C-alpha positions as CSV (number, residue, x, y, z in Angstrom):
1,M,0.3,-46.5,-27.1
2,T,-0.2,-49.8,-29.0
3,E,-3.1,-52.2,-28.3
4,S,-0.6,-54.9,-27.3
5,S,1.0,-52.6,-24.7
6,S,-2.4,-51.8,-23.3
7,A,-3.3,-55.5,-23.1
8,L,0.0,-56.2,-21.3
9,M,-0.7,-53.5,-18.8
10,T,-4.2,-54.8,-18.1
11,D,-2.9,-58.3,-17.7
12,S,-0.1,-57.2,-15.3
13,G,-2.8,-55.7,-13.1
14,Q,-3.1,-59.2,-11.6
15,D,0.5,-59.1,-10.5
16,P,0.9,-58.3,-6.8
17,A,4.0,-56.2,-7.6
18,Y,2.0,-54.2,-10.1
19,T,-0.9,-53.7,-7.6
20,Q,1.6,-52.5,-5.0
21,A,3.0,-50.0,-7.5
22,V,-0.5,-48.7,-8.2
23,I,-1.2,-48.4,-4.5
24,D,2.1,-46.5,-3.9
25,L,1.3,-44.2,-6.8
26,L,-2.2,-43.5,-5.7
27,G,-1.0,-43.0,-2.1
28,A,1.5,-40.4,-3.3
29,I,-1.1,-38.6,-5.4
30,A,-3.7,-38.7,-2.6
31,Y,-1.3,-37.2,-0.1
32,G,-0.4,-34.6,-2.7
33,E,-4.1,-33.7,-3.1
34,L,-4.5,-33.5,0.7
35,S,-1.5,-31.2,0.9
36,A,-2.8,-29.0,-1.9
37,F,-6.2,-28.7,-0.2
38,E,-4.5,-27.7,3.1
39,R,-2.2,-25.2,1.4
40,L,-4.9,-23.6,-0.7
41,A,-7.1,-23.2,2.3
42,E,-4.1,-21.5,4.0
43,D,-3.4,-19.3,1.0
44,A,-7.0,-18.1,1.0
45,K,-6.0,-16.1,4.1
46,L,-3.5,-14.1,2.1
47,A,-6.0,-13.3,-0.7
48,P,-6.4,-9.5,-1.1
49,T,-10.1,-9.6,-1.9
50,I,-13.2,-11.6,-1.0
51,E,-13.5,-12.6,-4.6
52,D,-10.0,-14.1,-4.5
53,K,-10.7,-15.9,-1.2
54,V,-13.8,-17.5,-2.8
55,A,-11.8,-18.5,-5.9
56,I,-9.0,-20.1,-3.8
57,G,-11.6,-21.8,-1.6
58,S,-13.2,-23.3,-4.7
59,M,-9.9,-24.7,-5.9
60,A,-9.3,-26.2,-2.4
61,A,-12.7,-27.9,-2.5
62,A,-12.0,-29.4,-5.9
63,E,-8.7,-30.8,-4.6
64,F,-10.6,-32.5,-1.8
65,G,-13.1,-33.9,-4.2
66,H,-10.2,-35.5,-6.1
67,L,-8.9,-36.9,-2.9
68,E,-12.1,-38.7,-2.0
69,R,-12.1,-40.5,-5.4
70,L,-8.5,-41.6,-4.8
71,L,-9.2,-42.9,-1.3
72,A,-12.2,-44.9,-2.7
73,R,-10.0,-46.5,-5.3
74,L,-7.3,-47.4,-2.8
75,T,-10.0,-49.1,-0.7
76,E,-11.2,-51.0,-3.7
77,L,-7.6,-52.3,-4.2
78,G,-7.7,-53.7,-0.7
79,A,-5.3,-51.1,0.7
80,D,-5.7,-49.0,3.8
81,P,-5.7,-45.5,2.1
82,F,-4.3,-43.7,5.1
83,V,-1.3,-46.2,5.4
84,A,-0.7,-45.7,1.7
85,M,-0.6,-41.9,2.1
86,Q,1.5,-42.0,5.3
87,S,4.4,-43.4,3.3
88,F,4.7,-40.1,1.5
89,K,4.0,-37.7,4.3
90,E,7.6,-36.9,5.3
91,G,8.7,-36.2,1.7
92,F,5.8,-34.0,0.8
93,D,5.9,-32.1,4.1
94,S,9.6,-31.5,3.6
95,F,9.0,-30.2,0.1
96,H,6.3,-27.8,1.3
97,A,8.4,-26.7,4.2
98,H,11.2,-25.8,1.8
99,T,8.9,-24.0,-0.6
100,R,6.7,-22.0,1.7
101,P,5.4,-18.9,-0.1
102,A,6.3,-15.6,1.3
103,D,3.2,-13.8,0.0
104,W,0.1,-14.1,-2.1
105,F,1.8,-14.0,-5.5
106,E,4.3,-16.7,-4.5
107,G,1.4,-18.8,-3.4
108,L,-0.3,-18.4,-6.8
109,I,2.9,-19.4,-8.6
110,K,3.3,-22.5,-6.4
111,A,-0.3,-23.6,-7.1
112,Y,0.2,-23.1,-10.8
113,V,3.8,-24.1,-11.5
114,G,4.6,-26.5,-8.7
115,D,1.4,-28.4,-8.7
116,G,1.4,-28.4,-12.5
117,L,4.8,-30.0,-12.7
118,A,3.8,-32.7,-10.2
119,A,0.6,-33.4,-12.2
120,D,2.7,-33.7,-15.4
121,F,5.0,-36.2,-13.7
122,Y,2.2,-38.4,-12.4
123,R,0.4,-38.3,-15.8
124,E,3.6,-39.5,-17.4
125,I,3.7,-42.5,-15.1
126,A,0.0,-43.2,-15.5
127,A,0.7,-43.9,-19.2
128,Y,2.2,-47.2,-18.1
129,L,-0.9,-48.3,-16.1
130,D,-4.1,-50.1,-16.8
131,S,-6.8,-48.0,-18.3
132,E,-9.0,-47.7,-15.2
133,T,-6.2,-46.5,-13.0
134,R,-4.9,-44.2,-15.7
135,D,-8.3,-42.6,-16.2
136,L,-8.7,-42.0,-12.5
137,I,-5.3,-40.4,-12.2
138,V,-5.9,-38.1,-15.2
139,A,-9.3,-37.1,-13.7
140,A,-7.7,-36.5,-10.3
141,L,-5.1,-34.3,-11.8
142,A,-7.4,-32.3,-14.0
143,D,-7.2,-28.5,-13.8
144,T,-9.3,-27.3,-10.9
145,G,-10.0,-24.0,-12.7
146,N,-6.9,-22.3,-11.3
147,S,-5.1,-21.7,-14.6
148,V,-7.0,-18.7,-15.9
149,F,-7.4,-17.2,-12.4
150,V,-3.7,-17.5,-11.6
151,V,-2.5,-16.2,-14.9
152,E,-4.8,-13.1,-14.7
153,R,-3.8,-12.3,-11.1
154,V,-0.1,-12.7,-11.7
155,R,-0.1,-10.7,-15.0
156,A,-2.1,-7.9,-13.4
157,G,0.3,-7.8,-10.4
158,I,3.4,-7.5,-12.7
159,A,1.6,-4.8,-14.8
160,Q,1.1,-2.9,-11.6
161,D,4.7,-3.5,-10.3
162,P,7.1,-4.7,-13.0
163,R,9.8,-5.5,-10.4
164,L,7.5,-8.3,-9.2
165,G,8.3,-10.3,-12.4
166,G,11.9,-10.8,-11.6
167,R,11.3,-12.1,-8.1
168,L,8.5,-14.4,-9.3
169,A,10.7,-15.8,-12.1
170,L,13.4,-16.7,-9.6
171,W,10.7,-18.3,-7.4
172,G,9.4,-20.3,-10.3
173,R,12.8,-21.6,-11.1
174,R,13.3,-22.7,-7.5
175,L,10.0,-24.5,-7.5
176,M,11.0,-26.3,-10.7
177,G,14.2,-27.6,-9.1
178,E,12.5,-28.6,-5.8
179,A,9.6,-30.3,-7.6
180,L,11.8,-32.4,-9.9
181,T,13.9,-33.5,-6.9
182,Q,10.6,-34.5,-5.1
183,A,9.4,-36.4,-8.1
184,Q,12.6,-38.3,-8.4
185,R,12.5,-39.1,-4.7
186,V,8.9,-40.4,-4.9
187,A,9.9,-42.8,-7.6
188,A,13.2,-43.9,-6.2
189,E,12.2,-44.5,-2.5
190,R,9.5,-47.1,-3.4
191,D,10.7,-50.3,-4.9
192,A,7.4,-51.1,-6.5
193,L,7.3,-47.7,-8.3
194,S,10.9,-48.1,-9.4
195,A,10.1,-51.5,-10.9
196,L,7.0,-50.1,-12.6
197,L,9.1,-47.4,-14.3
198,A,11.8,-49.9,-15.3
199,G,9.2,-52.3,-16.8
200,G,9.8,-55.9,-17.5
201,V,9.4,-58.7,-20.0
202,D,5.6,-58.6,-19.6
203,R,5.1,-54.8,-19.7
204,P,6.7,-51.7,-21.1
205,G,8.9,-49.4,-19.1
206,L,11.1,-46.4,-19.3
207,D,14.6,-46.9,-20.6
208,L,17.2,-44.1,-20.2
209,A,16.2,-42.5,-23.5
210,A,12.5,-42.5,-22.6
211,L,13.3,-41.2,-19.2
212,S,15.3,-38.4,-20.7
213,R,12.4,-37.5,-23.1
214,M,10.0,-37.5,-20.2
215,F,12.0,-35.0,-18.2
216,S,12.4,-32.9,-21.4
217,R,8.6,-32.8,-21.7
218,L,8.3,-31.8,-18.0
219,T,10.8,-29.0,-18.6
220,E,9.0,-27.8,-21.7
221,N,5.7,-27.7,-19.9
222,H,7.2,-25.7,-17.1
223,A,8.6,-23.2,-19.6
224,Q,5.2,-22.8,-21.2
225,R,3.5,-22.2,-17.8
226,M,6.1,-19.6,-17.0
227,A,5.6,-17.9,-20.4
228,D,1.8,-17.9,-19.8
229,L,2.4,-16.0,-16.6
230,G,4.7,-13.6,-18.4
231,L,7.8,-14.9,-16.6
232,D,11.2,-16.1,-17.9
233,A,11.8,-19.8,-17.2
């Protein structure tokens, strides 16, 4: 990213439309973090061992820590953080209702693949924001320590029952489709976010070619995560 682009993004932070886009984005990410916290706490009940329960509980706690930072930033921007989150409740709740894990392993895949894809999408958008907001989003979406844990558990499960791999591969593909649809819906349903992605004369945006490259990167990252798990994308 060029210095001039960075300067333009910083200057555009004074624009009410830009500020609203940031509030919308942080509201979406914050509700996503809250949803992740709730889901992980629920997944802990499915964990087969006490060690696994503690690991999942630690991941849930990390998500809640990220949420608190996002709420603080929304307040700093003069927004009611709970109103900002409420705008995305229906969409996220619908996504999670359609992708409810059937067992422990599906829950692990969702935490790793589904949340990973969402994080990639928000990081892509964050590249078009001022440095303070961008850094906050990157920190909020940082790996909570689940990568190694999930990969180890899933690979061990497949080694014990090879048939598990086929089922989880199908589940991962379904999550990919549902998550991409959710990401597009988040961007399309909020005018400020759509305008942010489109850009303008005073700040860069995503044209069709850049948008295509972004979704290509999302797909490539998904394929890599599936490969790490020992699954076909």
